[in-house]
N, C-alpha and C positions, 0 to 999 in steps of 0.2 A: 503492500499500501503506498504509495509517494504522499507526500507529507506537506507542509503548507504554503503558500504565497502571500510573504510579511510587506505589507505596506510601507517601503522607508521613506522615510520625510527628504530624504535625500534626493532621491527620484521624482519625490513626487511638487515638492515649491523651493526646499532649500537655496538652490541655485535661482531657479528660475523666477519665484515670485519678487514681481516690481518692488515691492517692499525693498527689497536686499539690493539693490543695485550699489546704493550706497552713495545716493544725492541730499543726504541730511546736516549738512554743512553748515547752511546759511553762510556762505560764502559771500564777504560783500566786494563786488566788483573794486578790482583796482583801479578803473577810472574813476570811480568814485569818492575814493581813499586810499591814500599809500596804505598797503599791509603791515600789520604789527609781524613778527618776528612767530609768534603764536600763528594766523591766520596763513602764513606762507606755509609754517610747519602743516598745518590743516590740510592746505593744499596738496602739499609732495602728499599724505599719508593720504590721500582721496585717490591721487593720479595712480599711487603702485596697487591701492586695493582695486580703482577699477581693471588696470593691466592683470591683474592677477585674476580679476573674475572673467576677462576674456579668455587667458590661458585656460581657468576650468573649462570653460565651455568649449574650447577647442578640443580636451583631452589631454592638455599639457599639464598635467597634476603638479610635477616637482618641479616646474616653471610655475607656476600659482602660487606653491608654496614660497617658492624664494621671493617673488614681490609680497606674499604677503606678510614675509618676515621683515621686508623692510617698512611695510605700511604702519606694521603694529611696533615697530623701533620708531618710527617719528608720531606715533600716537596711539602711545598702549590701552587706551580707555575704549579704543575701534573694535567695540564687542563685535561687530560682525565681519571683522579682518580674523579672530580666534573662530569663530563661528564658519568660513569657511575657508580655513585654516584646515582645522577639522575636517569639512567634507573633504578634500582633498586626498589628508592623511588617509581618509577611510576608505575612497578609491583606490588607495594604494596599497590597501589591505594594511595597515601601521594603527589597528584598534587603540592601542592603547596610547598612542598620538592622539588621535581625536578624542580620545575622551577627557584626555588634558586640556584640548582645545575649550571642547564644551562646556565644559567645566569652567573652566575663565570667563566663557562665553555668560555663563549663567552667574556665576559671580559681580559681572558688569551689569547684567540688566536678566534680576530672578525672575521676571514674568515672561521669557524669551522661549515661547512652547515650542518652536522647533530646534531650538539645542536639548532641549528635556529630549524630543522626539527620537531624534538623532543620536543623544546617547544611549537611550535604551535600544537604538538599533545596533552600534558597537558593540556594547555588553552582550545583546542577544548573539552575537557574531564568537564574542570569547564564550558564549556556552553560560552568562551569569546570567540566568534567568531569572533569580530574585532579584537584581541589580536594575536586569532592563523593566519588571513589572514597578518596580520602586518609581522610575523614571516616566512610565507610560501616562502610570497614576498621578503624578505632578502633572504632567499634561492636560490630563482630565479637568484634572482639579482648576486648572486655570482655563480651559476651554472646552467645558463640559459637552459640547457638540462635534467632535473631531472622530470622527469615524475611524479613523483610522489608525487612531491609537488605543480604542477598544480591541479592534482587529489585532494591533501588534502585540495587545497584550494576552488576550485570549491563545494564540500563540505559546506565550512563556507561559501562561497557565496551562496548557496542555503537556509541553515538556515536563513540567509540574508534575505532570499525572493530577494537577486539579480539572477534570473535565465538565465536572460540569460550572464552576467558574468561566474555564472555556467560551463553553454554549452560552452563558447569559452574558460574556463580551459581545459573540459575534452576534446573538440576537441583537445587543444595541446599536453595533455598527450597521446594524440593517436597518435598524426603524432611523439610524441618522440619513442612512443613504440607501432605498432600496433598490438601487442599481448597482450594488458591491459585489461584484461577482467572485473575486478572492474569498469576502467572506461569508459566503455560501459554499464557495468549494470547503472552504477552515472547519465550516460549521459538520458539513458532511464528513469528514474526516472523523472528526470529533464523536460523531454519532456513531459511525462504523465501529470505533473503539469500544464504545459502549454496547455492541452488538444491536443498534436498532439501524439495521442494515435498509431497510425501507424509506426511513428519515434519509441516511444518506443519499440514499438513490435520488429522494426528492430535492436535497439542494444540488447535488452534482448538475441533475439536471436544469436547477433553475440559472445557475453559474454558465451553464453550453449555453441558454436562452441568453443571458445575456451576454455573453462571450463566446459566437460559436467558433471560435480555431483554439478553444482552450484543451491543449491536446491533454493535460493530467486530468482534467472533470473525465474528459472521456475514459483514458486509463483506469480509473478508479472506480467512476461506475461500472464500467467492466467488471472490474476486478469483484466488485460487490456482486453485481447480479450470480458471476461463478458460486461466489459463496451462497446463493441462495438457488444453486442448482438450475440457472436459466444460463444456458452455454451457448445457445444460439444467441442474446441479448449481448453476450459477455463479446462474444465473438465480432457483431455489428461493433461494436462501439472500440474494442480494439482496434480492427481495421481502419476504424476514424482517426482513433490517435497516431496509426502508423502513417497514413495518408498526410498527416499534421505534421509529418519527420519523425514519431517517436520510436527511438529505436528499439526499446525493449518490448514495448506492442506490438512493431516486426514481429520480434522472437516467440511469442505469445500466440498471435497469427498463425506463425510458419509450425508450432511444436503442437499447439490446442487445438485449432480452427481447421 
């Protein structure tokens, strides 16, 4: 049985969100007034920050880190530079370095929901699911309508074998976002582990309805049908997953169908 699809803040909003582009310096034009050293320094910090931002978007994560380092050197209170340096470290799989930067961003801006979510994802990747739950819970306290936070917390609860708590989190994610295909899929996985096979099939089917190219959902729906003795239905789902590029499903079709 396949596992989960975690909704990472990194992929959804951390860099792409216009709020984070870094235009919040309120710099006075030098045509109006001669900049003080502090203002000139802030301009330079902004320059390196935005240059790092562009490098991040292009996939040059190491180059982005170099620019964010310079931005932080010039303006140590620029919490977005720490946050996005953490994102770049995350992309390079330096999860401990990412967590250190997210912590600093939170220290500078304790209500920064994105930093809690991203820190939780980094902890998830290190297997620290209790720590991840704490971060997702803080994000939820700050922004109770954040469906991704509930979905991610559900995954960590599942991995700690808190199955009913996981389903409650997925339920809330779906309530907040009824088109959240990943949450239906993840809830289906939890239901199957609780041996609610019909409930799992219903959730996998809903995730497929919302995302018809969801290979893992076809794979798992097929596996669940197999558990119920419906080999014809299982093979149909595995063939569809195989057509979407799933090699494991292709192997099942070849050996069992």
